C-alpha positions in Angstrom: -64.7 43.2 -83.9 -62.3 40.4 -84.7 -59.8 39.5 -82.0 -56.7 37.5 -82.8 -56.5 34.0 -81.4 -53.2 33.0 -79.7 -52.6 29.2 -79.8 -49.7 27.3 -78.3 -48.0 24.0 -78.4 -48.9 21.4 -75.7 -46.3 20.9 -73.0 -46.3 17.9 -70.7 -46.0 18.4 -66.9 -44.9 15.2 -65.1 -45.9 16.0 -61.5 -46.2 14.0 -58.4 -49.4 12.1 -57.9 -52.2 14.1 -56.3 -51.1 17.5 -57.7 -54.4 18.9 -58.9 -54.5 22.7 -58.8 -51.9 24.7 -60.5 -51.5 28.4 -60.4 -48.5 30.7 -60.7 -45.3 29.9 -62.6 -41.8 31.3 -63.0 -38.7 30.1 -64.9 -35.4 30.4 -63.1 -32.3 29.3 -65.0 -32.9 25.7 -66.0 -35.8 25.2 -63.6 -39.5 25.9 -63.6 -41.3 26.6 -60.4 -45.1 26.1 -60.2 -47.6 27.3 -57.6 -50.0 24.8 -56.1 -52.9 26.9 -54.9 -54.5 24.2 -52.7 -51.3 23.5 -50.7 -48.3 25.0 -49.1 -45.5 23.9 -51.5 -44.0 25.2 -54.7 -43.3 22.5 -57.2 -39.7 22.5 -58.6 -39.4 21.1 -62.1 -36.5 20.5 -64.6 -36.7 19.8 -68.4 -37.8 16.3 -69.2 -35.8 13.9 -71.4 -38.2 13.8 -74.3 -38.3 17.5 -74.9 -41.3 19.9 -74.6 -41.9 18.6 -71.1 -41.1 19.4 -67.5 -40.6 16.8 -64.7 -41.0 17.5 -61.0 -37.8 16.9 -59.0 -38.7 18.4 -55.7 -40.7 21.0 -53.8 -40.3 24.0 -51.6 -42.4 24.4 -48.5 -44.0 27.7 -47.5 -45.6 27.8 -44.1 -46.5 25.0 -41.7 -47.9 21.6 -42.5 -51.7 21.7 -42.9 -51.8 25.4 -43.8 -53.0 26.3 -47.3 -50.8 29.1 -48.7 -53.0 29.5 -51.7 -50.1 30.6 -53.9 -51.4 32.4 -57.0 -48.3 34.0 -58.5 -44.5 33.8 -58.6 -41.7 36.0 -59.8 -37.9 36.1 -59.5 -35.2 38.8 -59.6 -31.9 39.6 -58.1 -31.5 36.3 -56.2 -35.0 36.3 -54.6 -38.1 34.3 -55.4 -41.4 36.0 -54.6 -44.6 34.1 -54.0 -48.0 35.7 -53.5 -51.1 34.4 -51.6 -54.5 35.6 -52.9 -55.4 37.5 -49.7 -59.0 36.5 -50.5 -62.1 35.1 -48.7 -63.9 32.0 -50.0 -67.5 31.0 -50.0 -68.1 27.3 -49.4 -69.0 25.4 -52.5 -72.3 23.5 -53.0 -72.5 19.7 -52.8 -75.7 18.9 -54.7 -75.0 15.1 -54.8 -74.1 14.8 -51.1 -76.2 17.3 -49.1 -79.9 18.3 -48.8 -81.1 21.7 -49.9 -81.3 22.8 -46.3 -77.7 21.7 -45.6 -76.4 23.2 -48.8 -78.1 26.5 -47.9 -76.2 26.5 -44.6 -73.0 25.6 -46.3 -73.4 28.2 -49.0 -73.9 30.9 -46.4 -70.4 30.3 -44.9 -67.5 32.6 -45.9 -64.1 31.5 -44.7 -60.7 33.1 -44.6 -57.3 31.6 -43.8 -54.4 33.6 -42.4 -51.9 31.5 -44.3 -53.4 32.7 -47.6 -52.6 36.3 -46.7 -48.9 36.5 -47.3 -46.3 37.8 -49.7 -43.2 35.7 -49.5 -39.6 36.4 -50.3 -37.2 33.5 -50.5 -33.4 33.6 -51.3 -33.0 31.4 -54.3 -29.8 30.5 -56.1 -30.5 30.3 -59.8 -27.4 28.1 -60.5 -27.8 25.4 -57.8 -31.6 25.7 -57.1 -30.9 26.0 -53.4 -33.4 28.1 -51.4 -33.0 29.9 -48.1 -35.5 30.5 -45.3 -38.7 32.3 -46.5 -39.7 35.6 -45.0 -43.1 37.1 -45.4 -45.3 40.2 -45.0 -49.1 40.6 -44.8 -51.0 43.1 -46.8 -54.4 42.8 -45.0 -54.0 46.0 -43.0 -53.1 48.0 -46.2 -56.1 46.5 -48.0 -58.6 47.2 -45.2 -57.5 50.8 -44.9 -57.4 51.6 -48.6 -60.2 53.9 -49.8 -60.7 51.9 -53.0 -60.2 48.3 -51.7 -61.6 48.4 -48.2 -65.3 47.7 -49.2 -64.2 44.6 -51.0 -62.2 42.9 -48.3 -65.3 41.3 -46.8 -66.5 39.8 -50.1 -65.4 36.4 -51.4 -62.7 36.6 -54.1 -64.7 35.0 -56.9 -67.7 37.4 -56.2 -65.7 40.6 -57.0 -64.0 40.7 -53.6 -60.3 41.1 -53.1 -58.4 38.4 -55.0 -54.7 39.0 -55.9 -53.4 36.7 -58.6 -50.7 38.6 -60.6 -47.1 39.3 -59.5 -44.1 40.8 -61.4 -41.0 42.6 -60.4 -41.0 45.6 -62.8 -38.5 48.5 -62.8 -37.3 47.5 -59.3 -40.7 47.3 -57.6 -43.3 44.6 -57.1 -46.5 44.9 -59.1 -49.5 43.0 -57.6 -52.4 42.6 -60.0 -55.9 42.0 -58.8 -58.3 39.5 -60.3 -60.9 41.3 -58.3 -62.3 43.7 -57.6 -63.0 45.2 -61.0 -64.3 48.7 -60.4 -66.6 51.0 -62.3 -65.3 51.9 -65.8 -63.7 48.4 -65.8 -60.7 49.7 -63.8 -58.5 47.0 -62.3 -56.3 47.8 -59.3 -52.6 47.1 -59.3 -50.6 47.6 -56.1 -47.0 48.7 -56.5 -44.7 48.4 -53.5 -41.3 47.5 -52.1 -41.1 44.3 -50.0 -39.2 46.2 -47.3 -41.7 49.1 -47.2 -45.2 47.9 -48.0 -46.8 50.9 -46.3 -45.5 53.2 -49.0 -47.4 51.4 -51.8 -49.1 53.0 -54.7 -52.4 51.9 -56.2 -52.6 52.2 -60.0 -55.4 51.2 -62.3 -55.6 49.6 -65.8 -58.7 49.3 -67.9 -59.1 45.7 -69.3 -62.7 45.7 -70.6 -64.2 43.9 -67.6 -61.5 41.3 -67.1 -59.4 40.8 -64.0 -55.7 40.0 -63.9 -54.7 36.3 -63.7 -51.0 36.8 -63.9 -48.4 39.3 -65.2 -44.7 39.3 -66.3 -42.3 42.1 -66.9 -40.8 42.5 -70.4 -38.5 45.5 -70.9 -40.3 48.7 -70.3 -43.8 47.2 -70.2 -45.9 44.4 -68.6 -47.6 41.5 -70.2 -50.9 40.8 -68.5 -52.9 37.5 -68.5 -56.5 38.2 -67.9 -59.9 36.5 -67.5 -63.3 36.7 -65.8 -63.5 37.7 -62.1 -65.7 34.7 -61.3 -65.9 31.1 -62.5 -67.0 31.9 -66.1 -65.2 29.7 -68.7 -63.3 32.5 -70.4 -62.2 34.0 -72.6 -58.7 34.5 -71.4 -56.5 37.2 -73.0 -53.1 38.7 -73.2 -52.6 42.5 -72.9 -49.6 44.8 -73.3 -49.5 47.6 -70.6 -46.9 50.3 -70.0 -47.5 50.0 -66.2 -48.7 53.6 -65.8 -51.9 54.6 -64.0 -54.9 55.0 -66.3 -57.2 57.0 -64.1 -58.1 59.9 -66.5 -58.0 63.6 -66.0 -57.4 66.9 -67.8 -53.8 66.8 -66.7 -53.0 63.3 -67.9 -52.6 61.6 -71.3 -53.4 57.9 -71.1 -51.9 55.2 -73.3 -54.5 52.3 -73.5 -53.4 48.8 -72.8 -53.1 46.8 -76.1 -55.3 43.7 -76.3 -53.1 41.1 -78.1 -55.6 38.4 -78.4 -57.6 35.6 -76.9 -55.7 32.5 -75.7 -56.9 29.1 -77.0 -57.2 26.8 -74.0 -58.7 23.2 -73.9 -62.4 22.9 -72.9 -62.9 23.4 -69.2 -59.4 24.8 -68.8 -58.6 28.1 -67.0 -55.5 30.1 -67.8 -53.8 30.6 -64.4 -50.1 31.3 -64.7 -47.5 32.8 -67.0 -43.7 32.3 -67.1 -41.1 33.7 -69.5 -39.0 30.9 -70.9 -36.9 33.0 -73.3 -37.0 36.7 -74.3 -35.5 38.1 -77.5 -35.5 41.6 -79.0 -38.9 41.1 -80.8 -40.2 37.8 -79.6 -40.8 36.0 -76.3 -41.4 32.3 -75.5 -43.9 31.8 -72.7 -45.2 28.9 -70.6 -49.0 29.1 -69.9 -50.2 27.1 -66.9 -53.8 25.8 -67.2 -56.0 24.7 -64.3 -59.2 22.7 -64.3 -58.1 19.9 -66.8 -56.4 16.5 -66.3 -54.5 16.7 -69.6 -52.8 19.6 -71.5 -52.0 21.5 -68.3 -49.5 23.8 -70.0 -48.9 25.4 -73.4 -45.9 27.1 -74.9 -46.7 30.4 -76.6 -44.6 32.3 -79.1 -45.5 36.0 -78.9 -44.3 38.9 -81.0 -43.4 41.8 -78.8 -45.4 44.9 -79.9 -43.4 47.8 -81.4 -43.4 51.0 -79.4 -45.8 52.7 -81.9 -48.6 50.2 -81.2 -49.9 52.5 -78.4 -51.5 54.7 -81.0 -53.6 51.8 -82.4 -57.1 50.9 -81.4 -56.6 48.5 -78.4 -59.4 46.3 -79.6 -57.8 45.4 -82.9 -55.0 43.1 -81.6 -51.7 43.0 -83.3 -51.1 39.3 -84.0 
């Protein structure tokens, strides 16, 4: 079945030298903040002089020097910036051009975890001045290890269908944390819903995304826009979905509204869609910035998306609407 293709306009990112891995993104006033998933700093950008570009003007530290925060997602609301670590484990990558088969086998058997990756941060942030307060953070590891659905996946590397949290949005007053992995049977993807002050009282909801995991998410009105892709390192496709935020576990006592698949996103060869930020939202259209990892050029795209009317829930979710 045909799926709509969503293409965007290239946006230039002028970042400090050595910035390689980009992840989450959020627009706050006249500023754009980007996650750097191999470091401990958020990148602060302002609009460039030539238009359709952003230039780094500073950074915001999370954690101590030498610690990798592995920031995967950002969101902002009510004077607070939220930043989410992946809470994932990582298997060592192979080095076929540097190590012998025996050494690569030993290396490949190693699974590492870093405590600094296991945090959800909340930072006071003034949207007018760009000034940030002291970060505070909570850890979700205990919740993950005790959860009946998630516990078996907490000892598995993130890119191998283990726990890997990459989506974050403040929606209807609560934080929604979207999982890239695991994807459970029936293609159900977990979404953890919680208050920063009371993480023990979280809810676990599920959304069916046809085998994809969540790469990022943003709140738009009464629904959520989801950026999705493969759990592992497959080259795509990457998609956008429209979801009402309600649990989709079925039963005789529930009527489910399927998520609407809006279309596949056109990314450059080798690129991986990683982050989504709302630049401008109107009644029936939204301007988005898509952050792309894995490429040296064209690291961001601006997407113009028509907001689905409320009656699209009755359509076949595979048809797309664009």
